[in-house]
C-alpha positions as CSV (number, residue, x, y, z in Angstrom):
1,X,7.4,-25.0,36.1
2,X,8.1,-28.0,33.8
3,X,11.6,-28.3,32.4
4,X,12.1,-28.8,28.7
5,X,13.7,-32.2,29.4
6,X,10.7,-33.3,31.4
7,X,8.3,-32.1,28.8
8,X,10.2,-33.9,26.0
9,X,10.3,-37.1,28.0
10,X,6.6,-37.2,28.8
11,X,4.4,-39.5,26.8
12,X,0.8,-39.0,25.7
13,X,-2.1,-40.9,24.3
14,X,-3.8,-39.2,21.4
15,X,-6.5,-37.9,23.7
16,X,-3.9,-36.5,26.1
17,X,-1.9,-35.0,23.3
18,X,-5.0,-33.2,21.9
19,X,-6.0,-31.9,25.3
20,X,-2.5,-30.7,26.1
21,X,-2.3,-28.9,22.7
22,X,-5.8,-27.4,23.0
23,X,-7.0,-29.1,19.9
24,X,-9.1,-32.2,18.9
25,X,-8.2,-35.8,18.3
26,X,-9.7,-35.3,14.8
27,X,-7.2,-32.5,14.1
28,X,-4.3,-34.6,15.4
29,X,-5.2,-37.4,13.0
30,X,-5.8,-35.0,10.1
31,X,-2.4,-33.4,10.6
32,X,-0.8,-36.8,10.8
33,X,-2.5,-37.9,7.5
34,X,-1.0,-34.7,5.8
35,X,2.5,-35.4,7.1
36,X,2.5,-32.4,9.4
37,X,2.8,-34.7,12.4
38,X,5.0,-37.8,12.7
39,X,3.0,-41.0,13.5
40,X,3.2,-42.2,17.1
41,X,5.2,-45.1,18.4
42,X,3.0,-48.2,18.4
43,X,2.8,-50.2,21.6
44,X,0.3,-52.9,20.9
45,X,-2.9,-51.2,19.8
46,X,-2.0,-47.9,21.5
47,X,-0.2,-45.0,19.8
48,X,2.2,-43.2,22.1
49,X,3.2,-39.6,21.4
50,X,6.0,-37.6,23.0
51,X,7.1,-34.1,23.6
52,X,8.3,-33.7,20.0
53,X,4.8,-34.4,18.8
54,X,3.4,-31.8,21.2
55,X,5.9,-29.2,20.1
56,X,5.1,-29.8,16.4
57,X,1.4,-29.7,17.1
58,X,1.7,-26.4,19.0
59,X,3.7,-24.9,16.1
60,X,1.0,-26.0,13.6
61,X,-1.7,-24.4,15.8
62,X,0.3,-21.2,16.2
63,X,0.8,-20.9,12.4
64,X,-2.9,-21.6,11.8
65,X,-3.8,-18.8,14.2
66,X,-1.5,-16.4,12.3
67,X,-3.5,-17.2,9.1
68,X,-1.3,-19.8,7.4
69,X,-3.0,-22.5,5.5
70,X,-2.2,-26.2,6.0
71,X,-0.4,-26.1,2.6
72,X,1.8,-23.2,3.7
73,X,2.6,-25.0,6.9
74,X,3.5,-28.2,5.1
75,X,5.9,-26.3,2.8
76,X,7.5,-24.6,5.8
77,X,7.9,-27.8,7.7
78,X,9.4,-29.5,4.6
79,X,11.9,-26.6,4.5
80,X,12.8,-27.1,8.1
81,X,13.4,-30.8,7.5
82,X,15.9,-29.8,4.8
83,X,17.8,-27.8,7.4
84,X,16.2,-24.3,7.0
85,X,15.6,-22.1,10.0
86,X,11.8,-21.9,10.5
87,X,12.2,-18.4,11.9
88,X,13.9,-17.2,8.7
89,X,11.3,-19.0,6.5
90,X,8.5,-17.4,8.5
91,X,10.2,-14.0,8.2
92,X,10.1,-14.4,4.4
93,X,6.5,-15.5,4.4
94,X,5.5,-12.6,6.7
95,X,7.4,-10.1,4.6
96,X,5.5,-11.2,1.5
97,X,2.2,-11.2,3.4
98,X,3.0,-7.8,4.8
99,X,3.8,-6.3,1.4
100,X,0.1,-5.9,0.8
101,X,-1.4,-2.4,1.7
102,X,-3.1,-2.5,5.1
103,X,-6.8,-1.6,5.0
104,X,-7.1,2.1,5.6
105,X,-10.5,2.6,4.0
106,X,-12.8,5.2,5.4
107,X,-16.6,5.9,5.1
108,X,-17.9,9.2,3.8
109,X,-21.4,10.5,3.7
110,X,-22.6,12.1,0.5
111,X,-23.0,15.5,2.2
112,X,-19.4,15.3,3.5
113,X,-18.1,14.7,0.0
114,X,-20.2,17.5,-1.4
115,X,-18.7,19.9,1.2
116,X,-15.1,18.6,0.6
117,X,-15.3,19.2,-3.1
118,X,-17.5,22.3,-3.0
119,X,-20.3,20.9,-5.1
120,X,-23.9,20.2,-4.4
121,X,-24.4,17.7,-7.3
122,X,-21.7,16.2,-9.5
123,X,-23.0,12.9,-11.0
124,X,-20.4,12.8,-13.7
125,X,-17.6,13.4,-11.2
126,X,-19.0,10.8,-8.8
127,X,-19.2,8.2,-11.6
128,X,-15.6,8.9,-12.6
129,X,-14.5,8.6,-9.0
130,X,-16.2,5.2,-8.7
131,X,-14.7,4.0,-12.0
132,X,-11.3,4.9,-10.7
133,X,-11.9,2.9,-7.5
134,X,-11.7,6.1,-5.3
135,X,-15.2,5.6,-4.0
136,X,-17.7,2.7,-3.7
137,X,-21.2,2.6,-2.4
138,X,-21.4,1.7,1.3
139,X,-25.0,1.6,2.6
140,X,-26.4,5.1,2.3
141,X,-22.9,6.6,1.8
142,X,-19.6,5.8,0.3
143,X,-16.3,4.2,1.3
144,X,-12.9,5.2,0.0
145,X,-10.1,2.7,0.0
146,X,-7.6,5.6,-0.2
147,X,-9.0,8.5,1.8
148,X,-5.7,10.3,1.8
149,X,-5.8,10.6,-2.0
150,X,-9.4,11.9,-1.7
151,X,-8.3,14.6,0.7
152,X,-5.5,15.6,-1.6
153,X,-8.0,16.1,-4.4
154,X,-10.2,18.2,-2.1
155,X,-7.3,20.4,-1.2
156,X,-6.6,21.0,-4.9
157,X,-10.3,21.9,-5.5
158,X,-10.2,24.4,-2.6
159,X,-7.0,25.9,-4.1
160,X,-9.0,26.6,-7.3
161,X,-8.4,23.6,-9.5
162,X,-11.5,22.4,-11.4
163,X,-12.9,19.1,-10.1
164,X,-12.8,17.5,-13.6
165,X,-9.1,18.5,-13.9
166,X,-8.3,16.9,-10.5
167,X,-9.9,13.7,-11.6
168,X,-8.0,13.7,-14.9
169,X,-4.8,14.2,-12.9
170,X,-5.7,11.3,-10.7
171,X,-6.4,9.0,-13.6
172,X,-3.0,9.8,-15.2
173,X,-1.2,9.5,-11.8
174,X,-2.7,6.1,-11.2
175,X,-1.7,4.8,-14.6
176,X,1.9,5.9,-14.3
177,X,2.3,4.7,-10.6
178,X,0.8,1.3,-11.5
179,X,3.4,0.9,-14.2
180,X,6.2,2.0,-11.9
181,X,5.0,-0.3,-9.1
182,X,4.7,-3.3,-11.5
183,X,8.3,-2.7,-12.6
184,X,9.5,-2.7,-8.9
185,X,7.6,-5.9,-8.1
186,X,9.1,-7.5,-11.1
187,X,12.5,-7.0,-9.5
188,X,11.3,-9.2,-6.6
189,X,9.8,-11.8,-8.9
190,X,13.1,-12.0,-10.8
191,X,15.0,-12.5,-7.5
192,X,12.6,-15.4,-6.5
193,X,12.4,-16.9,-10.0
194,X,16.2,-17.2,-10.0
195,X,15.7,-20.4,-8.0
196,X,13.4,-22.0,-10.6
197,X,10.6,-22.9,-8.2
198,X,13.0,-24.4,-5.7
199,X,13.8,-23.2,-2.2
200,X,16.5,-20.6,-2.2
201,X,19.8,-21.4,-0.4
202,X,19.5,-21.0,3.3
203,X,21.9,-18.0,3.3
204,X,19.7,-16.3,0.7
205,X,16.4,-16.4,2.7
206,X,17.1,-13.5,5.1
207,X,18.3,-11.4,2.2
208,X,15.1,-12.1,0.2
209,X,13.0,-11.3,3.3
210,X,14.8,-8.0,3.7
211,X,14.3,-7.2,0.1
212,X,10.6,-7.8,0.2
213,X,10.2,-6.0,3.5
214,X,12.1,-2.9,2.3
215,X,10.3,-2.7,-1.1
216,X,7.5,-0.4,0.1
217,X,9.7,2.2,2.0
218,X,12.3,2.2,-0.8
219,X,9.6,2.6,-3.5
220,X,8.0,5.5,-1.6
221,X,11.3,7.2,-1.2
222,X,12.1,6.8,-4.9
223,X,8.7,8.0,-6.0
224,X,8.8,11.0,-3.7
225,X,12.3,12.0,-4.9
226,X,11.3,11.6,-8.6
227,X,8.0,13.5,-8.2
228,X,9.9,16.3,-6.4
229,X,12.4,16.5,-9.2
230,X,9.7,16.5,-11.9
231,X,7.6,19.1,-10.1
232,X,10.6,21.5,-9.8
233,X,11.6,21.0,-13.5
234,X,8.0,21.5,-14.8
235,X,7.3,24.4,-12.5
236,X,10.4,26.2,-13.8
237,X,9.4,25.4,-17.4
238,X,5.7,26.1,-17.4
239,X,5.2,28.6,-14.6
240,X,8.4,30.4,-15.6
241,X,7.1,30.8,-19.2
242,X,3.7,32.1,-17.9
243,X,5.4,34.7,-15.6
244,X,7.7,35.8,-18.4
245,X,4.8,36.2,-20.7
246,X,2.9,38.3,-18.2
247,X,6.0,40.5,-17.6
248,X,6.4,41.0,-21.4
249,X,2.8,42.0,-21.7
250,X,3.1,44.4,-18.9
251,X,6.2,46.0,-20.4
252,X,4.5,46.3,-23.8
253,X,1.4,47.9,-22.3
254,X,3.4,50.4,-20.2
255,X,4.0,53.1,-22.9
256,X,0.5,52.8,-24.2
257,X,-0.9,53.2,-20.7
258,X,1.3,56.2,-20.1
259,X,0.3,57.8,-23.4
260,X,-3.4,57.2,-22.6
261,X,-3.0,58.8,-19.2
262,X,-1.1,61.9,-20.6
263,X,-3.6,64.7,-21.5
264,X,-3.6,66.0,-25.1
265,X,-2.4,69.6,-26.0
266,X,-5.9,70.8,-26.9
267,X,-7.3,69.4,-23.6
268,X,-4.5,71.1,-21.7
269,X,-5.0,74.5,-23.4
270,X,-8.8,74.3,-22.9
271,X,-8.2,73.5,-19.2
272,X,-5.8,76.6,-18.9
273,X,-8.4,78.9,-20.5
274,X,-11.1,77.6,-18.3
275,X,-8.9,78.2,-15.2
276,X,-8.0,81.8,-16.4
277,X,-11.7,82.7,-16.6
């Protein structure tokens, strides 16, 4: 195994460097032109590279493989040259990239949807679902970017809620959640804008990365707690009113039902005469 000292001390021509880094001479020169790679030491007409060049080239290749653009890499390397820890900068970049929802879409056949929502044909409901972005045509069937929401709607339909009412509920829910999510993201934007387009101080980078990384779980906890509170309050308000109304109606109907069930005096007398005969 080569020691780090031996690797750093080794020298390379551009062809050897490209081969060692598993890239091409063309890429080496392109990265050098963009300032991603320091120029080599000139010895006559030959450019001589060293272990530092190889380490930088390997870092660039690793970042490219992770999906970073050359512009992203250039910004990261400039931050490193200013004394920033590349691992902390990468943690911030990855936290922001990871803030996007992972693809959890799922394909559904038309027959499956009809069975889930207990309908044979529902063109209006299908059009509404597509307009909401719940479904999109996918070959002969459909694809849902949020299959869990689709399953929640199907559960409500099976519980007896009308499909149109479920879709109306979904439309309202999306509107309010979008607004809440926008306000939460604005908190992050404000935290970044605080530095007026400049790199944040080194000590602030880990804190920013943690804030971005924790946004989703914290937001989910906040939404769950608030929805739970609202459901309890509204259940007590609306369902309590309905139950009280039913109980009041039952109480009012009680004497009338008892009177209707009690036989009249004439009917009772006639029944006694008939029995005596």
